[in-house]
VOGU-3710 file (C-alpha; in Angstrom, 3 decimals, decimal comma):
1> mkrmkwlafa> 283,043/228,441/248,855  284,560/229,896/245,766  286,714/227,530/243,726  290,409/227,472/244,376  293,067/227,490/241,709  294,332/224,008/242,454  290,842/222,517/242,104  290,863/222,977/238,342  293,997/220,893/238,197  292,474/218,234/240,417
11> mvayaataga> 289,307/217,928/238,341  291,179/217,648/235,065  293,444/214,997/236,575  290,419/213,150/237,901  288,695/213,145/234,514  291,811/211,686/232,939  292,230/208,908/235,497  288,664/208,017/236,527  288,231/204,316/236,815  291,961/203,662/237,237
21> radfvapaeg> 291,892/204,077/241,039  289,186/202,548/243,183  289,961/203,749/246,725  290,847/207,448/246,466  288,425/210,370/246,325  289,897/213,710/245,307  289,317/216,737/247,568  286,248/218,783/246,697  286,222/222,515/246,027  285,602/223,312/249,663
31> pvpfrrdrlp> 284,521/224,809/251,874  288,072/225,343/253,151  287,562/226,278/256,836  290,138/229,100/256,933  291,190/232,054/254,805  294,874/232,428/253,997  294,788/236,221/254,253  293,441/235,965/257,817  295,935/233,447/259,155  298,267/234,769/261,890
41> vdvetmgtls> 301,370/233,716/259,949  303,119/235,237/256,967  303,086/233,828/253,443  306,553/232,320/253,810  305,467/230,375/256,893  302,371/229,119/255,038  304,582/227,881/252,214  306,948/226,174/254,645  304,078/224,469/256,479  302,630/223,368/253,131
51> rqvlaisgak> 305,886/221,599/252,280  306,111/220,106/255,771  302,590/218,665/255,577  303,454/217,153/252,211  306,604/215,617/253,663  304,551/214,182/256,534  302,275/212,489/254,012  305,319/210,350/253,152  305,250/208,706/256,597  304,362/205,033/256,808
61> lgrgpeasra> 300,613/205,495/257,023  299,565/202,032/255,939  296,915/201,233/253,342  293,159/201,185/253,258  290,325/203,730/253,401  291,569/205,473/256,566  295,050/206,010/255,134  293,692/207,118/251,759  291,476/209,694/253,432  294,403/210,952/255,530
71> laqmtalala> 296,423/211,404/252,341  293,555/213,343/250,810  293,449/215,560/253,908  297,186/216,229/253,885  297,359/216,955/250,166  294,337/219,256/250,336  295,764/221,054/253,371  299,130/221,521/251,641  297,409/223,049/248,614  295,123/225,232/250,714
81> ldpanrqare> 298,184/226,663/252,463  300,112/227,155/249,216  298,128/226,791/245,981  301,400/227,148/244,053  302,919/224,023/245,649  303,791/222,055/242,512  304,797/218,897/244,423  301,387/218,791/246,093  299,639/219,020/242,737  301,774/216,219/241,366
91> qleklqagef> 301,029/214,087/244,421  297,298/214,616/243,934  297,602/213,383/240,366  299,574/210,322/241,465  297,074/209,477/244,185  294,263/209,515/241,646  296,344/207,288/239,396  296,602/204,691/242,163  300,091/205,519/243,423  301,075/206,235/246,999
101> pehtdgkele> 303,657/208,880/248,005  307,264/207,846/248,341  308,414/207,465/251,932  310,012/210,603/253,317  313,580/210,404/254,595  313,664/209,777/258,340  315,484/212,962/259,307  313,345/215,143/257,056  310,174/213,519/258,396  311,272/214,040/261,989
111> rslsrawqll> 312,160/217,664/261,322  308,851/218,366/259,519  306,811/216,754/262,288  308,666/218,643/264,991  308,172/222,040/263,355  304,536/221,339/262,504  303,800/220,403/266,132  305,513/223,614/267,276  303,417/225,724/264,936  300,285/223,897/266,095
121> dwlempeaga> 300,975/225,102/269,656  300,948/228,719/268,424  297,859/228,261/266,251  295,922/226,959/269,258  296,593/230,091/271,308  293,811/232,705/271,684  295,872/235,295/269,805  295,759/233,161/266,633  292,137/234,078/265,966  289,289/232,103/264,393
131> dghalaaclg> 291,053/231,276/261,132  294,209/230,260/262,979  292,154/227,935/265,187  290,441/226,435/262,122  293,841/225,658/260,611  295,006/224,248/263,955  292,055/221,852/264,056  292,870/220,475/260,592  296,606/220,317/261,283  296,004/218,550/264,590
141> dvlafsdprh> 293,933/215,837/262,869  296,634/214,974/260,326  299,465/215,151/262,882  297,643/212,869/265,306  297,163/210,287/262,530  300,680/210,482/261,079  302,617/210,769/264,366  300,673/208,677/266,888  303,629/208,447/269,327  303,713/212,191/269,963
151> pkanalkesg> 302,602/213,120/273,516  299,670/215,188/272,209  298,498/212,620/269,667  296,483/210,410/272,037  294,527/213,333/273,479  293,753/214,609/269,990  292,582/211,218/268,738  290,450/210,638/271,820  288,676/213,960/271,296  287,731/212,911/267,768
161> eqgawagwia> 288,294/214,685/264,473  288,252/218,451/265,062  288,866/219,880/261,591  285,981/221,153/259,460  286,548/218,639/256,652  282,878/218,124/255,758  282,200/218,974/252,133  285,932/219,356/251,485  287,161/215,800/252,140  284,894/212,813/251,593
171> pesafgkkvg> 284,047/210,620/254,603  286,066/207,448/255,168  283,194/205,315/253,889  283,627/206,836/250,425  287,235/205,657/250,137  287,264/202,166/248,672  284,151/202,376/246,510  284,628/201,657/242,833  284,273/204,719/240,701  283,741/204,419/236,963
181> pkvkprkedd> 283,743/207,093/234,304  280,602/209,159/233,892  278,776/208,408/230,633  276,136/210,148/228,633  272,969/208,118/227,923  272,627/206,853/224,390  270,315/208,985/222,317  267,616/207,395/220,149  268,841/209,196/217,038  272,600/208,883/217,475
191> ggsdpltpdk> 272,796/205,917/215,109  274,413/203,820/217,822  277,758/205,437/217,134  279,235/205,621/220,667  277,167/204,507/223,638  279,888/205,522/226,154  280,854/209,178/225,823  282,658/210,545/228,944  281,403/213,871/230,218  283,734/216,781/229,571
201> ppvvanialp> 285,192/218,232/232,778  283,559/221,537/233,678  285,500/224,746/233,076  286,619/225,933/236,494  287,811/229,457/237,303  291,325/229,403/238,733  290,886/231,370/241,950  293,524/230,628/244,562  292,456/233,252/247,133  288,764/234,161/246,915
211> nvsslipawp> 289,166/237,017/249,395  292,220/239,260/249,574  292,614/242,479/251,525  295,091/245,310/251,915  295,271/249,004/252,763  295,221/252,013/250,479  296,169/255,641/251,199  292,925/257,389/250,301  290,852/260,509/250,863  287,427/259,634/252,354
221> vdkdgahtal> 284,402/261,907/252,166  282,249/263,283/254,952  278,451/263,227/255,078  278,324/266,274/252,801  280,548/264,674/250,174  283,604/266,838/250,905  286,973/265,103/251,108  288,546/264,679/254,535  292,116/264,006/255,651  294,089/261,140/254,105
231> elvpvelaas> 293,658/257,774/255,817  294,915/254,243/255,367  291,626/252,692/254,306  291,123/248,912/254,202  290,145/247,546/250,807  288,992/244,014/249,998  288,755/242,114/246,734  286,297/239,223/246,481  286,909/236,950/243,490  284,277/234,527/242,258
241> pasegegvti> 283,516/232,534/239,091  281,505/234,561/236,585  278,604/233,160/234,588  279,810/234,632/231,311  282,659/236,433/229,599  286,326/235,566/229,739  289,351/236,471/231,825  288,964/238,808/234,784  286,400/241,574/235,143  287,115/244,212/237,793
251> gfsakplata> 284,090/245,751/239,497  283,735/248,364/242,224  281,235/248,525/245,055  280,306/252,176/244,415  279,361/253,749/241,096  281,535/256,899/241,535  284,567/254,657/242,050  283,662/252,582/238,998  283,458/255,735/236,875  286,738/257,169/238,168
261> nadaakevqa> 288,584/253,871/237,653  286,873/252,752/234,426  289,777/253,280/232,012  292,365/252,018/234,479  290,259/248,916/235,196  290,368/248,004/231,497  294,163/248,133/231,593  294,184/245,989/234,745  291,913/243,408/233,106  294,032/243,279/229,948
271> flgrrhqtgg> 297,208/242,749/231,954  295,701/240,024/234,140  294,530/238,248/230,998  298,125/238,127/229,774  299,638/237,213/233,135  297,210/234,490/234,281  295,326/231,599/232,754  292,044/231,969/234,590  290,276/228,947/233,150  286,695/230,123/233,434
281> pvhalvtpgk> 285,690/233,795/233,703  286,321/235,563/237,018  284,577/238,555/238,559  286,581/240,554/241,108  284,658/243,034/243,260  286,726/245,753/244,948  285,238/247,229/248,130  286,974/249,953/250,181  286,152/250,262/253,861  284,968/253,886/253,512
291> dlsptwngas> 283,284/256,126/250,965  286,090/257,720/248,955  286,298/261,010/247,101  286,280/260,324/243,327  287,929/263,673/242,565  290,714/263,493/245,121  291,449/259,785/244,645  290,838/259,552/240,905  291,903/256,123/239,626  294,327/255,512/242,500
301> lsgsslllad> 292,344/252,411/243,491  293,471/250,702/240,269  296,987/249,989/241,557  295,669/248,279/244,677  293,037/246,442/242,625  295,775/244,997/240,445  297,847/243,825/243,407  294,816/242,228/245,044  293,586/240,535/241,855  297,069/239,223/241,108
311> galsgkapga> 297,169/237,769/244,614  293,741/236,175/244,218  294,812/234,411/241,028  298,383/233,508/241,999  297,730/232,532/245,599  300,387/235,028/246,723  298,758/237,646/248,923  300,110/241,187/248,486  303,034/242,200/250,645  302,842/245,918/249,909
321> ialavvgkdg> 300,546/248,922/249,630  300,204/250,477/246,183  299,973/254,223/245,588  299,721/254,221/241,803  297,378/254,476/238,844  297,474/251,845/236,103  297,804/253,821/232,879  297,778/253,059/229,185  299,720/249,962/228,098  300,393/249,044/231,716
331> klelpphfwe> 302,528/252,067/232,566  302,226/253,243/236,157  301,165/256,847/236,628  300,991/259,175/239,611  297,629/259,381/241,385  296,007/262,786/241,889  297,511/264,910/244,658  300,542/262,615/244,868  302,622/265,128/246,823  299,781/265,670/249,280
341> nlrslaamks> 299,569/261,881/249,694  303,253/261,677/250,595  303,119/264,655/252,942  300,072/263,249/254,721  301,597/259,792/255,070  304,781/261,313/256,461  302,734/263,285/259,005  300,843/260,226/260,292  302,198/259,514/263,753  300,325/256,224/264,114
351> apggrlivpa> 300,914/254,889/260,591  301,926/251,203/260,713  304,538/251,620/258,006  305,330/248,726/255,710  306,213/248,413/252,041  304,918/251,134/249,722  305,048/250,814/245,913  304,915/254,084/243,977  305,390/254,900/240,280  308,942/255,548/239,122
361> agaeylagll> 307,704/258,960/237,943  307,376/259,977/241,606  311,125/259,877/242,325  311,523/263,670/242,433  308,681/263,944/244,939  310,335/261,360/247,172  313,537/263,393/247,204  311,444/266,390/248,247  310,741/264,693/251,573  314,470/264,651/252,286
371> vldnasffmn> 314,616/268,393/251,645  311,891/268,854/254,257  313,804/266,727/256,812  311,432/263,778/256,538  314,110/261,099/256,124  312,393/259,017/258,822  309,597/258,392/256,313  311,937/256,119/254,360  312,765/254,046/257,407  309,151/253,730/258,529
381> wevvvaanvd> 307,969/252,993/254,978  310,037/250,720/252,743  309,463/252,685/249,541  309,995/250,893/246,238  309,420/252,366/242,779  307,868/250,461/239,873  307,636/251,618/236,261  304,892/249,275/235,053  302,329/246,698/236,082  304,761/243,778/235,855
391> elcdlgsgtp> 307,095/245,421/238,340  304,184/246,394/240,583  303,003/242,781/240,863  306,496/241,307/241,183  307,753/243,817/243,749  304,447/244,073/245,644  303,907/240,335/246,080  304,053/238,805/249,535  306,183/236,090/247,936  308,543/238,121/245,731
401> kpeaadaygr> 311,248/236,786/243,445  314,544/235,794/245,115  316,380/239,017/244,238  313,645/241,215/245,688  313,139/238,920/248,670  316,848/239,185/249,464  316,738/242,993/249,257  313,673/243,163/251,465  315,312/240,889/253,995  318,428/243,049/254,104
411> faeirkaavg> 316,391/246,200/254,639  314,385/244,508/257,390  317,655/243,833/259,226  318,638/247,509/258,910  315,246/248,641/260,203  315,478/246,266/263,132  318,909/247,582/264,057  317,643/251,188/263,830  315,002/250,780/266,550  315,626/253,133/269,440
421> kplgtfisnp> 318,520/254,968/267,767  318,599/258,554/266,434  318,115/258,199/262,691  320,770/260,701/261,624  323,467/259,102/263,755  322,437/255,592/262,750  322,422/256,004/258,971  325,649/258,036/258,951  327,461/255,148/260,602  329,968/253,875/257,976
431> svltrlrdlg> 328,858/250,251/258,326  325,154/251,086/257,971  325,854/253,506/255,141  327,750/250,806/253,240  324,891/248,349/253,662  322,369/250,913/252,430  324,542/251,839/249,457  325,072/248,173/248,516  321,344/247,507/248,801  320,498/250,449/246,553
441> tampqhasar> 323,038/249,269/244,000  321,732/245,690/244,034  318,121/246,846/243,717  317,871/250,286/242,064  314,090/250,338/242,603  314,634/250,407/246,383  314,015/254,115/246,932  314,314/253,923/250,711  317,845/252,528/250,534  318,964/255,067/247,925
451> lltlqgsnnr> 317,464/258,096/249,678  318,692/257,093/253,128  322,137/256,731/251,562  321,907/260,325/250,350  320,809/261,469/253,794  323,469/259,499/255,648  326,281/260,669/253,364  325,155/264,309/253,705  324,426/264,498/249,972  320,692/265,085/250,166
461> pralqrnila> 319,199/267,808/247,947  318,889/271,211/249,609  316,165/272,875/247,525  312,725/271,738/246,447  311,973/271,249/242,790  309,987/274,204/241,440  306,785/272,209/240,920  306,905/270,872/244,494  307,820/274,246/245,949  304,770/275,732/244,222
471> reirdaiepi> 302,531/273,219/245,978  304,082/273,992/249,358  303,674/277,750/248,884  300,093/277,305/247,690  299,321/275,330/250,826  300,891/278,057/252,969  298,527/280,767/251,690  295,429/278,534/251,607  293,892/280,271/254,695  293,303/283,414/252,584
481> reienittek> 290,517/281,554/250,752  288,380/282,176/253,823  287,610/285,751/252,697  285,939/284,631/249,464  282,411/284,096/250,744  282,234/286,764/253,453  280,782/290,217/252,837  283,144/293,057/253,643  281,026/294,285/256,552  281,413/290,916/258,304
491> lvpkrldeif> 285,200/290,703/258,047  286,797/290,703/261,519  290,165/292,480/261,804  291,453/290,065/264,444  290,701/287,047/262,259  292,273/288,710/259,214  295,427/289,338/261,208  295,460/285,674/262,310  295,280/284,578/258,661  298,180/286,909/257,856
501> qqcrekldkm> 300,237/285,446/260,704  299,468/281,854/259,694  300,558/282,468/256,109  303,714/284,376/256,971  304,763/281,823/259,595  304,817/279,074/256,962  306,297/281,260/254,231  309,106/282,555/256,434  310,256/278,987/257,174  310,713/278,183/253,487
511> gsyidirdrd> 313,731/280,327/252,789  316,245/277,568/253,472  314,977/275,274/250,714  314,153/277,715/247,917  316,446/277,845/244,914  317,387/281,391/243,918  315,672/280,827/240,556  312,358/280,137/242,263  312,210/283,097/244,624  309,657/284,787/242,393
521> lhkaavaaad> 307,047/282,285/243,571  307,811/282,969/247,214  307,864/286,734/246,704  304,407/286,717/245,103  302,988/284,674/247,979  304,479/286,998/250,600  302,880/289,955/248,797  299,501/288,187/248,823  299,825/287,526/252,557  300,767/291,138/253,219
531> emralarqmg> 297,552/292,226/251,517  295,733/290,491/254,363  297,525/292,647/256,903  296,586/295,739/254,927  292,972/294,543/254,810  292,973/293,937/258,572  294,188/297,470/259,226  291,611/298,951/256,885  288,816/296,977/258,554  289,909/298,395/261,906
541> ksdneypyev> 289,142/301,937/260,826  285,840/303,730/261,388  284,403/307,206/260,835  280,978/308,061/262,137  280,747/311,154/259,957  281,719/309,418/256,697  280,810/305,718/257,162  280,176/305,040/253,481  283,554/306,458/252,487  285,264/304,126/254,956
551> lskqiaahka> 283,211/301,158/253,763  284,143/301,979/250,159  287,837/301,837/251,048  287,309/298,581/252,952  285,561/297,004/249,974  288,409/298,078/247,724  290,952/296,579/250,117  288,911/293,378/250,276  288,856/293,069/246,497  292,565/293,928/246,220
561> awrayvatlt> 293,492/291,195/248,706  291,354/288,670/246,847  292,741/289,599/243,412  296,292/289,270/244,714  295,485/285,854/246,117  293,863/284,541/242,916  296,709/285,883/240,765  299,256/284,177/243,018  297,278/280,915/242,946  297,249/281,023/239,150
571> tlteaagdqa> 301,026/281,458/239,006  301,632/278,719/241,567  299,288/276,220/239,901  300,954/276,763/236,539  304,325/276,140/238,184  302,971/273,036/239,945  301,590/271,676/236,668  298,475/270,283/238,326  295,784/272,422/236,709  293,638/269,312/236,214
581> eytipkvsln> 293,604/268,688/239,985  293,392/272,168/241,430  290,482/274,529/240,800  291,349/278,222/240,860  288,511/280,366/242,213  286,963/283,250/240,299  288,516/286,689/240,515  285,160/288,269/241,435  284,191/287,923/245,094  281,081/285,912/245,953
591> dnn> 279,552/288,521/248,215  277,007/291,302/248,122  279,451/294,205/247,852
//
C-alpha cells in the first residue's frame, strides 16, 4: 500500500519519542483495507466520522495492551478517514509519548457513539460495496470494544475481529514490549566518538490518497484514430513514492497524451511544489478510461490532473469536473474546441450533471448557451469559473473553503426545489430570483447563479457573439464537405439536395440570434448552401447527343460549389479565431476531374 500523508508525521513523532513509551506501537503504513474515493459516503461524512471515532477513543477504555491496541486502531481509522484531522495527529503523538487521551464529555461521547452505530448499519448494507463493507468491519471492531453495552456489541465480539488490521495495526502481543531507539553499530575506524547514533527517520512521501478518480469531458478516438462524439470519460490518478527527484512528477499512460500535455504538466508540477510539502518525491500517473484524441483534447487533461493530484496530496478528493488547460504561470486557459465541449455537454440527455469548473475566459461562451435557450444546462451543471490554478483547486475541492461550501449548499437547495418544475417559471419566481441574485453577488465565480439570474429576470443576451456565431454557422454548412472526395460523375442529385436542405434548415433558424453587424457571415453561408442546390439541378441534367458538354458544365458547377464552401469556411474560421484548431481544406477538389 502506498504511504499515506499522516504516516510521515507518525514516523517523525516516533523517532523523536522512541524509548519514552513502552506499551504503544504506532500504526504502520498500511495496507488500509478501504479506499476513501470508493466509500459510499461523501467527504463531509468521512470527516464527521473521523471526528466521532476520535471522540470515542476518549471513552473509559482501561489500560493495558488491549486498550493500547484499540487506541491505535481508532487513531489510525480517524486518520484514514480524514488525513487532515489535526486532532488525530496530535493524539498519535501523545500516545507515543506515553499519554492517554482525555476522557470525552458524556453527552458528546453518547452522541458520537449513536451516530457511528447508525452509519455502521448503512455501511453493512449490500449497496455500500466492498470498500464500504471493509470500513464497516473496522468500525464495528472499535465500536464493539468501546461501547460493549450496545445491543450489537456482543454479537460483534463473539464473531471475533472482522477488520483487516493485519499489517496496519500491530497484534495485541506487540503492545507492552519495551522498545528502545535504533542504533548504528560502532565502526572500527570511528575513533570511538559516539557508539550510539540513532538512525535518521526515512524520508516518506506525503500521499494522503494514493488513488483518486474523476470524470473529464473528452473526445475519444475510434479504431481508425478519428475522434468520436464527446463523452464523460473516467480518469484515475495513482500516486506513489518515487525513487528519485523531488516534488511531484505527472505522468500519462499514453505517449500521445504525454506529448499533448507536456508543457501544461510542467506548470502543474511547479504549482504543486509550491502548494504542498511532499516530503519525498511523488510520481502521479494519470490514466483515462478510453483512448483520447490528442488533437481534439489538446492539454485539457491538465486541469483534471491538477485537481486529482491536489486531492491525492491534501486528502480532499475532488468535488468537481475540470474543463480547463493549465497555462503559463498557473493561468487557466480554454481547452481546444471549448464551444463544442459546452454544446455537446448541453446536448447530453443522460449526463449526471454536477459541478463543472471552467476558465474565467470562457464566460462569453457560457452566455452563448442562454442565447440558444439552454438555460437548463446551468441548473443541471453547477458551473463555476476559475482564473488560475489556486482557484481551480480551492473551488474544485470536495472539501471547499467555508465561503464556497456555503454557496454550494445554497445552490443545492435551489436545485432540489427546482425538481419537477418548469425551469422558466421556477427561476422567474421573485423568491428564487432573489436567492440566485444574492448567491451570484456573494460568489461572483458562480456562473450558474449569475446566468440563471439573467434568464429569470428576462435580461439574457439575445444575439451570439460574432466568434461563437461563426462556429455555429460553420457547423451548419459542414455537410457540404461530403462533396470533396467524390468525382463529379458519382454525385447523386438527391443526396446533393438533401445536403442543401440540411444546411438551410439550420441556417434559417439562426435569424433570431444574429446581430445586424454579423449578417455578412450568415449571408455568405446561405450562398454556399444555395450552390449545392444549383449543383443538384445541374447533376440532374443529361443530353445523349452532347454528354461531354453536360459533364463539363457539371464539373464546373461542382468546382464552383466547392470554392464557395472553402471561401466561406475561411471567413468563418477567421471570425471564430480558432485557426489553430480548425483545418481548412484545399480549394482544389480531390477527385479525378
